[in-house]
N, C-alpha and C positions, 0 to 999 in steps of 0.2 A: 532556524537554527536547531541543530539536534539538541536532543535532551542532554543534561549534565547528569553524568553517573555519581551516585551517592553511596557511601559506604558507611554503616554505623558500627563503631568499635565499642564494645562493651565488655566488662569484666570486673572482677572484684578489686578492691583496693590492693595495691601492691602485685597486681597479676602479671603487670609489665606492658600495660598499655602505651605508656609513654615511652619505653624502650622501643616497642615496636613502632611507634610513630615516629620516633627520631630516625629509627633505621629506614623507614619508608620515605622520609622526607629528605634524608642525606643520600640515599642510593642515587647513583647517577643514571637514572631511567629516562633522563629527559622530559619527564611529565611535570606540569605545573598543578600543584595540588592545593585545594583551600582546606584548611583545617578549622572546623569549628568546635571550640571547647565548650562543654557545658559550664565548667567552672575551671579556674586554674587551681587545682588543688595544691596539696604538698608538693607534688613532684611534677611541677609544669614543665613545659617545653624550655630547656635551658637557653639561656641568652646567647650561648655560642652559635646557635643556628638562627638567631633572630637578629635583625637589623633594629637600629634605633625605633623606639615607640613612635608611631605617627599618630595623626589625628584620629580621633574617635577609637573605634574598637578593632580596627583592622591594622594589623602589624606585618609589614613585608619581610620575609625571610632571605637570608643570604643567597639561598639558591634558587630564588625565584618563586618560592612557594609563598602562599600567604596563610595568616593565622587569625582567628578572630574570636572574640568571645560571644556568648550569647547575651545581647544587650537587652532586649525585651523578651520575646519568645522566639522559639526556632524559626517559626513560620515566617515572622518579620526578618529575621536575620537571614534566612535562605532568599527570601524575595529580593532583600537589599543586595546581597552578593550576586544574584542573577541580573539584577537591573546594571550594577556597576560593570558586570562582564559585557552586557549588551551594548553599553555606552562606550565600551573601550578603556573604562577606567582602571579595569582589573583584568589580568590575564591568568585565567586558570582553567584547567580541563576537567576536574573532578573535585568532589568534596568529601572529606572525611569528617564524621561527626564523632567526637569522643564523648560519651555520657559519663557522668559521675558513677563511681563504683557501686553505689546502691541503687543506680536508676533501674527501673523497668523500660526496656527498650520498647515496649508496646506503643505508648503514645508517641515517641519519636517515629516510629514506623508509620504509625496511622496519619502523621502530619502529610505524608506523601500520597496519601490516598484521599484524604478528606478535603484538603485544600485545594481549591481548582488552580490557583494561582502556583502553587509549588509543583502541582501534577502536571501542569503544562510545561514546566521548564526542567524538572529535574526526573530521573529514573532511579528508583531506588534499587542499587545492584545487590547488595547482600548485608547481613548482620553477622559480623564476627564477634566471637565471644573468646576471651582469654580465660583461662583457667590454670590457676597457679597449682603444680603438682604438690607442694610441699604442705600448703595449707588448705587445699580445697576439700579434703575429707571432712574437715570440721566446718568448714563455711558451709558446704553443700548440706551437712547435718542440721546446722544452727540456723541458717538464713534461707528464707524462702526466696529473698531476691536473688541469691546466688543460683538457685535451682531454676527460677524463672528465666535468668540469663541464657542458661544453658537450653531451655526449651524454645527459645527464640531463634537460636543460632542457625544460620545456613552453613556456617565453618566454625569448628572448634579448635583452638590452638591451645596446647598444653605447654606452658612455660615452666621454668625452672626443673624440668624433671631430672637434670643431673645431679639434684641435690637429695634424690631419693631412690630407693633401689627400683629395679626393673619390675619386680612384682607388684610394688605399690602403683607403679605406672599403668600396668596392665590392669590391675584392680579398678584404677580410676576410669581408663578407657572403657572397660566393661560396664561400669556404673553409668557413664556418659551415654553409652549406645542403648542402656534400656530407657533413659530418659527421652533421648532425641537420636532416632534411628537415621534420620535423613541428613544430618550433617556430618560431613566427613571429618575425622579427628587427626591433627596433626601434630607431632611434637616440635617445638621450635626452641633453640637455644639462643639466650641473650638477644631476642628480637631478631635474631638473624633468618628472615624468612624472604624468599624470592618474591619480587613484586608481582609475578604472575599467580602466586598463590593467595594474593590478598585482593587484588582488582579483577573487575569483569568477571565476576563468578556467576553472575546472572543466577543468583540465589532466588532473586524475588520475580524474575520475568515470568509471566505467565505462560510463555510458550517453551519455556526451558523444559528439559526432560525430567521426569520425577525421578530424583536418585533417592532410593532408600537402600540401605545397606543390604546387599542380597543375602548375606549370612543370616540377617535378622529374619529375613523372610522365608527360609527353608523351615519347613513346619516345626522341627525341634533343634535348628542349628547344627546340622550335621558336621559342618566344617569345623565346629567348635567342640565337638566331641562332649566329654563329660561337663564341660562348664555351664551347659545350660540345665543340668539337673540339680543345680546347687540350692534348690528351694530348701532342702532339709535344714542346712545350717542356719536358716535365718530364725527358725521357730523359737531357738533359745531366748532371744530377746523379745520377740513377739509383741504383743500389744502392751505389755506392762513396760516396755522401754521407753522410758522418757527420754527423747534422743539427744540432748546436748552430748557431743562426742566425747567429752573428757570422763564421762562414766566408764566407757570401756577402753579408755587409752586409745592412741592412734591406730594400733595395729589393727584392730578390726574395724576401722572406719568403714570399709567395704562391705562388712557382713550384713548390715542392714540396708543395703541399698534398695531392697524392695520395699521398705517404708517410705522411699521418697514420694513425695505426693505430686512431683511433676513425673508424667508418665506418658507412654505413647502406646496407641494400638494400631494395627492395619486392619482395613476392611477389604474384602475383595468380593466381587460378584460377576458372574458368568452372564446374567441376563442383563438386558438393556435398563437403564432408567426411565421412569415416565417423568419428563421435565418439570411439569407442574407438581405433580406429587414431591419430587425431590425438592423443588424450590419452596414449598409449603413447609416440609419438614425441616430443612435447613434453617429457614427463616425462624421457626418456632424455637429451634436449638439454639440459635446465637442470641436471641432473646433472653432465655433462661441462663444459659451457661456460658455466654460471650466473655465475660470477665475472667473466666477460668480456661477459656479456650486461648491458648498461646498462638500456636501455629497450626494450620491444617491446609492439606494439599491433596491434589488428587488427578487422576487421569481417568475420565469416565466415559463409559460408551452410553450414549443417549440415544433414544428413539428418535427418529426423523432427521439425523445427520450421518453421514459416513466418514465425518472427521472425528478426532478424538476431542472431546471437550476437556481442557485444562482448568482445574478450579484451584483458588487457594484464598486464604483469608488470615487476619490477624485480628484476634478478639472478636468484636462484632461486625467487623468489616470484611465482606468477601467480594470475589469477583471471578468472572470466567471468561474463557476466551476460546474459539476454535483452534485447534491445534492442527498437526497434519492428519491426512486421511489414514484411516486402518489400511494396512496393507493387505494384498490378496493372501489368504491363508493364514493372516494373522489371528490369533485368538483375541476375540474382542472381550477383554476383561477390564471391569472397573477396578481401579486401586486406589485406596485412600489412605492417608495417614494423619492421625489426630494426635496433637501434643498439647497436654493440658494438665491443670491441677485437678486430680480426683475426678476425671470425667466418667460419667456412668456408661460404661462400655456396654453393657446390655440394652439400655435404653435407645442409644445410637445405634446399635447393631440392628434391633428390632425395628425402628424407624426406617432405617435404611432399606431393609428387607422389604418393608412394606411399600417403598417408593419404586421398587422395581416393577417393570411393566409386567 
């Protein structure tokens, strides 16, 4: 049987996860979706799209989708769903896991790599993070969990943008790009988002192309002109700014986005990597910094192969895969992006440099 694609939906309380889910579940896309809820929170999926509560924790929905709560742990719930699908007791094509508003998506994502039973039956398609335009400046300032959710995302959706001015939306997008340059950012209204923007994004596939916002990669962001020389206006808050946002009012929510502890940086090299040296260095790095490394991904030029090596990881778990061959005349350049909490850029850069052949 082919693998069941899974999507993790995360986002802060009130960011509209349930609205988006309802929209996805009620859209006439002809797909049968299993929704796994980490908890039925305040705004659980309304009964209008649920049919009567059946035995145990799985509820059949009126449009043929199913919904279940995590009864023991995620691993057991996923294994249970896959088993019922195999036996023909349940009919669904994909799974969406909605995490609680304060959850760190890391352990949820790791379940798909660490547990053989899950890994053999599911393909983690992507992590989607919903960001509420109205409250996110304050949430990102005050809550590390919110910043972590941004760092983990393969795709960021901004909800409630109609409640704030365009300049606030622009400032938020700018801030999100600094934290996570590899996730496209899209504004959605009332959960109106086309199903093709949500599923089969292949954000986690190792053979996926490495998407990093091209504008982020131009040395000083020419496309963006003056925006990238904005460091000067951050210094007034500087170190002494203890950052709960209400001190500065909402208007400057974005002024201190350089204080965000979730940051990204890109490493590039035009000499090939020595595979053994690189493996030793990365192994050592994840031992020390793993908990602070949210997502990292790269396309590498490795000695000894004419194919691109695609590599990615979540926290301490990493994997690599052979990608397509380097084309004739293509510049063989390694590109890696690291997203994490206060990662030591200089140590990583130096170690990677030393792993080149």
